[in-house]
C-alpha positions as CSV (number, residue, x, y, z in Angstrom):
1,M,-92.7,-13.0,12.1
2,I,-90.3,-10.8,14.1
3,T,-86.8,-9.5,13.8
4,A,-85.0,-10.4,17.0
5,Y,-82.6,-7.8,18.4
6,F,-80.1,-9.1,20.9
7,T,-78.1,-6.8,23.2
8,H,-77.2,-6.4,26.8
9,P,-76.0,-3.6,29.1
10,D,-72.9,-5.6,29.9
11,C,-71.7,-5.1,26.4
12,R,-71.4,-1.3,27.1
13,L,-69.1,-2.0,30.0
14,H,-66.3,-3.5,28.0
15,D,-63.7,-0.7,27.6
16,M,-60.4,-0.9,25.7
17,G,-59.4,2.6,26.7
18,S,-59.7,6.2,25.5
19,G,-59.3,6.6,21.8
20,H,-59.7,2.9,20.9
21,P,-61.8,2.4,17.8
22,E,-63.8,-0.4,19.4
23,S,-65.7,1.5,22.0
24,P,-69.2,1.6,23.7
25,Q,-70.1,4.4,21.3
26,R,-70.5,1.8,18.6
27,L,-73.7,0.6,20.3
28,D,-74.9,4.2,20.7
29,A,-74.4,4.7,17.0
30,I,-76.5,1.6,16.2
31,E,-79.3,2.7,18.6
32,D,-79.3,6.2,17.1
33,R,-79.5,4.9,13.6
34,L,-82.4,2.6,14.5
35,L,-84.3,5.5,16.1
36,V,-83.7,7.9,13.2
37,S,-84.7,5.4,10.6
38,G,-87.8,4.3,12.6
39,L,-86.6,0.6,12.6
40,D,-86.5,0.5,16.3
41,I,-90.3,-0.1,16.5
42,A,-90.0,-3.1,14.1
43,L,-87.6,-5.0,16.4
44,T,-88.3,-7.4,19.3
45,R,-85.6,-6.9,21.9
46,F,-84.0,-9.7,23.8
47,D,-81.3,-9.7,26.5
48,A,-78.2,-11.5,25.3
49,P,-77.6,-14.5,27.5
50,L,-74.2,-15.6,28.8
51,A,-72.6,-18.2,26.6
52,R,-72.0,-21.5,28.2
53,H,-68.5,-23.2,28.3
54,A,-69.8,-25.8,25.8
55,D,-70.8,-23.0,23.4
56,L,-67.3,-21.6,23.5
57,M,-65.7,-25.0,23.0
58,L,-67.4,-25.2,19.6
59,A,-64.8,-22.8,18.3
60,H,-62.0,-22.6,20.9
61,S,-59.5,-24.9,22.6
62,E,-59.8,-25.7,26.3
63,G,-56.4,-24.3,26.9
64,Y,-57.2,-21.0,25.2
65,L,-60.4,-20.6,27.2
66,L,-58.7,-21.4,30.5
67,E,-55.8,-19.0,29.8
68,L,-58.2,-16.2,28.6
69,E,-60.5,-16.6,31.7
70,E,-57.5,-16.5,34.0
71,F,-56.1,-13.4,32.3
72,M,-59.5,-11.7,32.5
73,K,-59.9,-12.7,36.2
74,Q,-56.7,-10.9,37.0
75,A,-57.9,-7.8,35.3
76,T,-61.1,-8.0,37.3
77,E,-59.2,-8.4,40.6
78,T,-56.8,-5.6,39.9
79,G,-59.3,-3.3,38.3
80,E,-56.8,-2.5,35.6
81,H,-56.8,-2.6,31.8
82,R,-54.5,-5.3,30.4
83,A,-53.3,-6.0,26.9
84,L,-53.6,-9.4,25.3
85,D,-52.1,-8.2,22.1
86,P,-51.4,-4.8,20.6
87,D,-55.0,-4.3,19.5
88,T,-57.0,-6.1,22.2
89,L,-57.3,-4.9,25.7
90,V,-59.4,-6.1,28.6
91,C,-61.0,-4.3,31.5
92,P,-62.7,-5.7,34.6
93,H,-66.0,-6.0,32.7
94,T,-64.7,-7.7,29.5
95,W,-65.3,-11.3,30.5
96,R,-69.0,-10.9,31.0
97,A,-69.3,-8.7,27.9
98,A,-67.5,-11.3,25.8
99,L,-69.8,-14.1,27.2
100,R,-72.9,-12.0,26.4
101,S,-71.6,-11.4,22.8
102,A,-71.1,-15.1,22.2
103,G,-74.3,-15.9,24.0
104,A,-76.2,-13.5,21.7
105,A,-74.9,-15.3,18.6
106,V,-76.1,-18.6,19.9
107,A,-79.5,-17.3,21.0
108,A,-80.0,-15.5,17.7
109,T,-79.2,-18.7,15.8
110,D,-81.7,-20.6,17.9
111,A,-84.4,-18.0,17.5
112,V,-84.1,-18.2,13.7
113,I,-83.8,-22.0,13.5
114,D,-86.8,-22.4,15.9
115,R,-88.8,-20.0,13.7
116,K,-89.3,-17.6,16.6
117,A,-87.8,-14.9,14.4
118,A,-87.4,-14.4,10.7
119,N,-84.0,-13.0,11.3
120,A,-81.9,-11.6,14.1
121,F,-79.4,-8.8,14.7
122,C,-76.9,-8.8,17.6
123,A,-75.9,-5.3,18.8
124,I,-73.0,-6.6,20.9
125,R,-69.5,-5.9,21.9
126,P,-66.7,-7.0,22.0
127,P,-67.0,-8.1,18.4
128,G,-66.4,-11.7,17.5
129,H,-65.2,-12.7,14.1
130,H,-61.5,-12.4,14.1
131,A,-60.4,-14.6,17.1
132,T,-58.8,-17.9,16.1
133,R,-59.2,-21.2,17.9
134,S,-56.4,-20.3,20.3
135,E,-55.7,-16.5,20.2
136,T,-57.4,-13.1,20.3
137,M,-57.2,-11.0,17.2
138,G,-58.7,-7.8,15.9
139,F,-60.4,-6.7,19.1
140,C,-62.1,-10.1,19.4
141,F,-61.9,-12.6,22.3
142,F,-64.2,-15.3,21.0
143,N,-65.2,-16.1,17.4
144,N,-68.9,-15.6,17.8
145,I,-69.5,-16.3,14.2
146,C,-67.8,-19.6,14.3
147,I,-69.5,-20.5,17.6
148,A,-72.9,-19.7,16.0
149,A,-72.1,-21.7,12.8
150,R,-70.8,-24.7,14.7
151,H,-73.9,-24.5,17.0
152,A,-76.2,-24.6,14.0
153,L,-74.3,-27.5,12.4
154,D,-73.2,-29.6,15.4
155,V,-75.9,-28.9,18.0
156,R,-78.9,-28.1,15.9
157,G,-78.2,-30.4,13.0
158,L,-78.2,-28.1,10.0
159,K,-76.4,-29.4,7.0
160,R,-75.0,-26.1,5.6
161,V,-74.3,-22.6,6.9
162,A,-73.4,-19.6,4.9
163,I,-71.2,-16.9,6.5
164,I,-71.0,-13.4,4.9
165,D,-68.5,-11.3,6.8
166,F,-67.8,-7.7,5.9
167,D,-65.7,-5.1,7.7
168,V,-65.8,-1.5,6.7
169,C,-62.8,0.7,7.2
170,I,-63.0,4.1,5.7
171,T,-59.8,6.2,5.7
172,A,-59.8,9.9,5.5
173,T,-58.5,9.6,1.9
174,A,-61.2,7.2,0.9
175,R,-63.9,9.4,2.5
176,R,-62.7,12.5,0.6
177,T,-62.6,10.5,-2.7
178,S,-66.1,9.1,-2.0
179,L,-67.5,12.6,-1.2
180,R,-65.9,14.0,-4.4
181,A,-67.5,11.2,-6.4
182,T,-70.9,11.8,-4.8
183,N,-70.7,15.5,-5.4
184,A,-69.9,14.9,-9.1
185,F,-73.4,13.6,-9.8
């Protein structure tokens, strides 16, 4: 059975500005690591589809979705970056990238449930695990994890879903401490 790998070129077009930690280079780093490790040949690649409105409604309120779409439409029309909150900016390409990210989560869920894949990885951006039902948060516009879980439960009929979420933030101090500990052995 295969490992499904969902991504899409639209995800590279989302840009929150120079120096922002959530950048297109994240996807480059993933691709580079897959090549160096040789894992790239073990993956079956799929284009991330666009999420449907019904998919987004599994985790977000109608009002939030309408407000967010209008805000992003304005960014597309003006061609300018706009801030939704201090951490989360949009550019003219953000709406499609966010829809691809949420769509990848749903497609990956379906691939595993339908036994078309043993597991799946989504190399997508913007990320999607901090957004709440009605607001952006932590660089996230949609909560792709919640959308995928609700899809598995409400649409596909699963009884239980486990979510394991980890974020890694290594500060310069932690990195130095880690290197010292590693060099001690």
